[in-house]
C-alpha positions in Angstrom: -35.0 -12.1 57.3 -33.7 -12.0 53.8 -33.8 -15.7 53.4 -37.4 -15.9 54.6 -38.6 -13.1 52.3 -36.8 -14.6 49.3 -38.2 -18.0 50.1 -41.8 -16.7 50.4 -41.6 -14.8 47.1 -40.2 -18.0 45.4 -43.0 -20.1 46.7 -45.6 -17.5 45.9 -44.3 -17.2 42.4 -44.3 -21.0 41.9 -48.0 -21.2 43.1 -48.9 -18.3 40.8 -47.2 -19.9 37.8 -48.9 -23.3 38.5 -52.4 -21.8 38.9 -52.0 -19.5 35.9 -50.9 -22.3 33.6 -53.9 -24.5 34.8 -56.4 -21.7 34.1 -54.9 -21.0 30.6 -54.8 -24.7 29.7 -58.4 -25.3 30.9 -59.7 -22.2 29.1 -61.1 -20.6 32.2 -59.3 -17.2 31.7 -61.1 -14.2 30.3 -58.0 -12.6 28.8 -55.3 -15.1 27.8 -52.6 -12.5 26.9 -52.7 -10.8 30.3 -52.6 -14.2 32.0 -49.5 -15.2 30.0 -47.8 -11.9 30.8 -48.5 -12.5 34.5 -47.1 -16.0 34.3 -43.9 -14.6 32.7 -43.7 -12.0 35.4 -43.9 -14.6 38.1 -41.4 -16.8 36.3 -38.9 -13.9 36.3 -39.7 -13.2 40.0 -39.1 -16.8 41.0 -35.8 -17.0 39.1 -34.6 -13.7 40.7 -35.5 -15.0 44.2 -33.6 -18.3 43.6 -30.6 -16.3 42.3 -30.4 -14.1 45.3 -30.9 -17.1 47.7 -27.9 -18.9 46.2 -25.9 -15.6 46.2 -26.7 -15.1 49.9 -25.6 -18.6 50.7 -22.3 -18.1 49.0 -21.7 -14.8 50.8 -22.5 -16.5 54.1 -20.1 -19.3 53.3 -17.3 -16.9 52.4 -18.0 -14.9 55.6 -17.8 -18.0 57.8 -14.6 -19.1 56.2 -13.0 -15.7 56.8 -14.2 -15.7 60.5 -12.8 -19.2 60.9 -9.4 -18.1 59.5 -9.3 -15.0 61.8 -10.1 -17.1 64.9 -7.4 -19.6 63.9 -4.9 -16.8 63.4 -5.8 -15.3 66.8 -5.5 -18.7 68.5 -2.1 -19.2 66.9 -1.0 -15.7 68.0 -2.3 -16.2 71.6 -0.6 -19.6 71.9 2.6 -18.2 70.5 2.6 -15.3 73.0 1.8 -17.5 76.0 4.7 -19.8 75.1 7.0 -16.8 74.8 5.8 -15.5 78.2 6.4 -18.9 79.9 9.9 -19.1 78.4 10.6 -15.5 79.6 9.3 -16.4 83.1 11.5 -19.5 83.4 14.5 -17.5 82.2 13.8 -14.8 84.8 13.6 -17.4 87.6 16.9 -18.9 86.5 18.5 -15.5 86.5 17.4 -14.8 90.0 18.7 -18.2 91.2 22.0 -17.4 89.5 22.2 -14.0 91.2 21.8 -15.7 94.7 24.7 -18.0 93.9 26.8 -15.2 92.6 28.8 -14.8 95.9 29.8 -18.5 95.9 30.7 -19.2 92.3 31.4 -16.2 90.0 32.5 -18.4 87.2 29.4 -20.4 87.3 27.4 -17.2 87.3 29.0 -16.1 84.1 28.3 -19.4 82.4 24.7 -19.2 83.5 24.4 -15.7 82.2 25.7 -16.8 78.8 23.1 -19.6 78.7 20.3 -17.2 79.7 21.5 -14.8 76.9 21.4 -17.7 74.4 17.9 -18.7 75.4 16.6 -15.1 75.2 18.1 -14.8 71.7 16.2 -18.0 70.7 13.0 -16.5 72.0 13.6 -13.2 70.1 14.4 -15.2 67.0 11.1 -17.0 67.4 9.2 -13.7 67.7 10.9 -12.3 64.6 9.8 -15.3 62.4 6.5 -13.8 61.3 7.9 -10.4 60.0 10.7 -12.2 58.3 8.2 -14.3 56.4 6.2 -11.2 55.4 9.4 -9.6 54.1 10.2 -12.7 52.1 6.7 -12.6 50.6 7.3 -9.0 49.5 10.7 -9.9 48.0 9.1 -12.8 46.1 6.4 -10.5 44.8 9.1 -8.0 43.6 11.0 -10.8 41.9 7.8 -11.9 40.1 7.2 -8.3 38.9 10.8 -8.1 37.7 10.4 -11.4 35.9 7.3 -10.1 34.1 9.0 -6.9 33.2 12.0 -8.8 31.8 9.7 -11.0 29.8 8.0 -7.9 28.3 11.5 -6.5 27.5 12.5 -9.8 25.8 9.3 -9.7 23.7 9.9 -6.1 22.7 13.5 -7.0 21.7 12.2 -9.9 19.6 9.7 -7.6 17.8 12.5 -5.0 17.1 14.7 -7.8 15.8 11.9 -9.0 13.5 11.3 -5.4 12.2 15.1 -5.0 11.5 15.1 -8.3 9.7 12.2 -7.3 7.5 13.9 -3.9 6.7 17.1 -5.7 5.8 15.2 -8.1 3.5 13.3 -5.2 1.9 16.7 -3.3 1.3 18.2 -6.5 -0.1 15.3 -6.9 -2.5 15.7 -3.3 -3.7 19.4 -3.8 -4.2 18.8 -7.0 -6.1 16.3 -5.2 -8.4 18.7 -2.4 -9.0 21.5 -4.9 -9.8 19.2 -6.7 -12.2 18.3 -3.4 -13.9 22.0 -2.5 -14.1 22.8 -5.9 -15.6 20.0 -5.5 -18.2 21.2 -2.0 -19.1 24.8 -3.2 -19.4 23.6 -6.1 -21.6 21.7 -3.7 -23.8 24.7 -1.4 -24.1 26.9 -4.4 -25.0 24.4 -5.5 -27.7 24.3 -2.0 -29.1 28.1 -1.8 -29.2 28.2 -5.2 -30.9 25.7 -4.1 -33.5 27.8 -1.0 -34.2 31.0 -3.0 -34.4 29.3 -5.5 -36.8 28.0 -2.6 -39.0 31.5 -1.0 -39.0 33.0 -4.4 -39.9 30.5 -4.9 -42.7 31.1 -1.4 -44.1 34.8 -2.0 -43.9 34.5 -5.4 -45.7 32.4 -3.8 -48.4 35.0 -1.0 -48.9 37.8 -3.5 -49.0 35.8 -5.7 -51.4 35.2 -2.7 -53.7 38.9 -1.7 -53.6 39.9 -5.3 -54.5 37.5 -5.2 -57.5 38.9 -1.8 -58.6 42.4 -3.2 -58.3 41.5 -6.2 -60.5 39.6 -4.3 -63.2 41.5 -1.0 -62.9 38.3 0.9 -63.1 36.3 2.3 -60.3 33.0 0.5 -59.5 29.9 2.1 -58.0 28.3 0.3 -55.1 25.1 -1.6 -55.9 21.9 0.0 -54.5 18.8 -1.9 -53.6 15.8 -1.1 -55.8 13.4 1.2 -54.1 9.7 1.7 -54.5 10.1 5.5 -54.6 10.0 7.5 -57.9 13.3 8.1 -59.7 13.6 11.6 -58.4 14.9 11.6 -54.7 12.3 12.4 -52.0 13.4 14.4 -49.0 11.3 13.2 -46.0 13.6 14.6 -43.4 12.9 17.3 -40.8 14.7 18.8 -37.8 14.1 17.3 -34.4 13.6 20.3 -32.1 14.8 20.1 -28.5 13.3 23.4 -27.3 9.7 24.8 -27.5 8.7 28.3 -28.6 5.8 30.4 -27.3 3.8 29.6 -30.4 3.6 26.1 -31.8 1.2 24.1 -34.0 0.0 20.6 -33.2 -0.6 18.4 -36.3 -2.4 15.1 -36.7 -3.6 13.0 -39.7 -6.2 10.2 -40.0 -5.3 7.9 -42.9 -6.6 4.8 -44.7 -3.5 2.8 -43.6 0.0 3.0 -42.2 2.1 3.2 -45.4 2.6 6.8 -46.5 3.4 5.9 -50.2 0.4 3.6 -50.6 -2.4 4.9 -48.3 -4.2 8.3 -48.3 -5.1 11.1 -45.9 -8.8 11.3 -45.0 -8.6 14.0 -42.3 -6.1 16.5 -40.9 -6.3 18.5 -37.7 -4.5 21.7 -36.8 -4.5 23.3 -33.3 -2.3 26.4 -32.8 -1.1 27.4 -29.3 0.3 30.6 -28.0 1.7 30.9 -24.5 -0.1 27.7 -23.4 -3.5 28.7 -24.8 -5.3 27.6 -28.0 -5.7 30.5 -30.5 -6.7 28.7 -33.7 -8.2 25.3 -34.7 -8.9 23.8 -38.1 -9.9 20.4 -39.5 -10.9 19.1 -42.9 -12.0 15.7 -44.3 -11.2 14.2 -47.8 -12.6 11.5 -49.9 -10.0 8.8 -50.8 -9.6 7.3 -54.3 -10.1 3.8 -52.8 -12.8 3.1 -50.2 -11.6 2.7 -46.6 -11.7 -0.7 -44.9 -14.1 -1.7 -42.2 -11.1 -1.8 -39.8 -10.3 1.9 -40.4 -14.0 2.7 -40.0 -14.0 1.0 -36.7 -10.8 2.7 -35.5 -11.5 6.3 -36.7 -15.3 6.3 -36.7 -15.1 7.8 -40.3 -17.3 5.9 -42.8 -17.3 5.9 -46.6 -20.8 7.3 -46.6 -19.6 10.3 -44.5 -16.8 11.0 -47.0 -18.9 10.6 -50.1 -19.5 14.3 -50.6 -16.1 15.5 -49.4 -13.4 16.8 -51.8 -10.3 14.9 -52.7 -7.0 16.0 -51.3 -5.2 18.2 -53.9 -2.7 21.0 -54.2 -5.1 23.7 -53.2 -5.9 22.0 -49.9 -2.2 21.3 -49.3 -1.3 24.9 -50.0 -3.8 26.1 -47.4 -2.4 23.6 -44.9 1.1 24.9 -45.7 0.0 28.4 -44.9 -1.2 27.3 -41.5 2.1 25.7 -40.5 4.7 27.8 -42.3 7.5 29.1 -40.1 6.1 27.5 -36.9 7.3 24.6 -34.7 5.3 21.5 -35.3 4.2 19.1 -32.6 3.0 15.5 -33.2 2.7 12.3 -31.3 4.7 9.7 -33.2 6.0 12.5 -35.5 7.6 10.2 -38.1 4.2 8.8 -39.1 2.5 12.2 -39.6 5.6 13.9 -41.2 6.1 11.2 -43.8 2.5 11.6 -45.0 2.8 15.4 -45.0 6.1 15.6 -46.9 5.2 12.9 -49.3 1.9 14.7 -50.3 3.9 18.0 -50.6 6.3 16.2 -52.9 3.5 14.6 -55.1 1.8 18.0 -55.5 5.0 20.0 -56.1 4.6 22.2 -53.0 7.9 23.9 -52.0 8.5 24.1 -48.3 11.1 24.8 -45.7 12.7 22.2 -43.4 10.2 21.9 -40.5 11.2 21.9 -36.8 9.3 19.1 -35.1 8.8 18.0 -31.5 7.8 14.4 -31.0 5.8 14.0 -27.7 6.1 10.3 -27.9 9.9 10.4 -27.3 9.6 12.8 -24.5 6.8 10.9 -22.8 8.9 7.7 -22.9 11.6 9.6 -21.0 9.4 11.5 -18.5 6.4 9.3 -17.8 6.7 5.9 -16.2 3.3 5.5 -14.5 1.4 4.2 -17.6 1.6 0.7 -19.1 2.5 2.2 -22.6 2.8 5.6 -24.2 0.1 5.5 -26.8 -1.8 8.7 -27.1 -5.1 7.0 -26.1 -3.5 5.6 -22.9 -2.0 8.9 -21.9 -5.2 10.8 -22.8 -7.3 8.6 -20.5 -4.7 8.5 -17.7 -4.1 12.3 -17.5 -7.6 13.4 -18.7 -6.0 15.4 -21.5 -9.2 15.7 -23.6 -12.8 14.5 -23.4 -13.2 13.9 -27.2 -13.0 10.6 -29.1 -9.6 9.2 -29.9 -8.5 8.8 -33.6 -10.2 12.0 -34.5 -7.6 14.4 -35.8 -8.8 17.5 -34.1 -9.4 15.8 -30.7 -6.0 14.1 -30.9 -4.4 17.5 -31.6 -5.9 19.0 -28.5 -4.8 15.9 -26.4 -1.2 16.2 -27.9 -1.0 19.9 -27.1 -2.1 19.3 -23.5 0.4 16.4 -23.2 3.2 18.7 -24.3 2.3 21.3 -21.7 2.2 18.6 -19.1 5.7 17.4 -20.2 7.1 20.9 -20.0 6.0 21.2 -16.3 7.9 18.0 -15.6 
């Protein structure tokens, strides 16, 4: 029934497709779009019917094959049982004959009994063949499962070995890096020691040379000094390097026309005073230099000659006011030698008496405590840690950034 219905639907769909295409091509259809949709529908219907016909044939073939196998197995079982029954009947007849002759020949009866037993054992062995084969198949399947599991275990062991090898390589790489670092540090220490030894030897040679000259001329000679660019009166540009921070400190920063304290001038200073980690006072002031600033300094600082045109020149009154702001307080600066040389040199030129300042240099501490930045310039640290949102190379903004950097270093 299924085959007939599927065949009819297939033929019907083919006829519908054929007639529909003829009407569309000849132009006899009133609505072309609906006719095309119907043609597509019948195409799908025909394909579906063909698919189910082929599927039904395959199912019938598989069913026939399974039926043939079952009948063959039954035939084999029936033939096998009939053979066994015939063998058992023959054996029983022989046993009866042997029992009749038992009175005449007991020894022969015993031999015949043994033969009968052997034949019955053979028959039993033949009947046991099939379950033995089934047990063998089960054992083979178990062995296959074991082999698969053993292959999985071998793969897992190989993965573990690869992981261990990678870990060992990583550890060896770290050890090699550490060894290289230790070698570089030891080389640096050796170079420093050699420099110290060379300096000591040079000083000893100079002293021995002076002693020899004194012995020759019998008059003491003074060591020759190199000519300096400083004035004849000695300038004290020293300060105390502070190791501890107090509750109140003042951050100091200068913007200058150049890098040389004895040739260039201060064009801006910034002061930010902290108390217990908070800003309590700020002050900045600009100054007109005696010589115009260069385009390079204008580009770095953003301070132009036009902006400084109406500003005062740096003199003793401005420096006295600056001294009042920092007197008796711990000073903080980033790259402190630069700022302190400019400050102390200007104090010296204007005759301002001052104490020996205690100074904390955030540059030295950042080099010890910060290793996640490519360098330790204030601009780099400011951008990396978001210390201040103002422009760099502005004295007041740099003071705020330096103060926040010191607070960050104290937490480390």
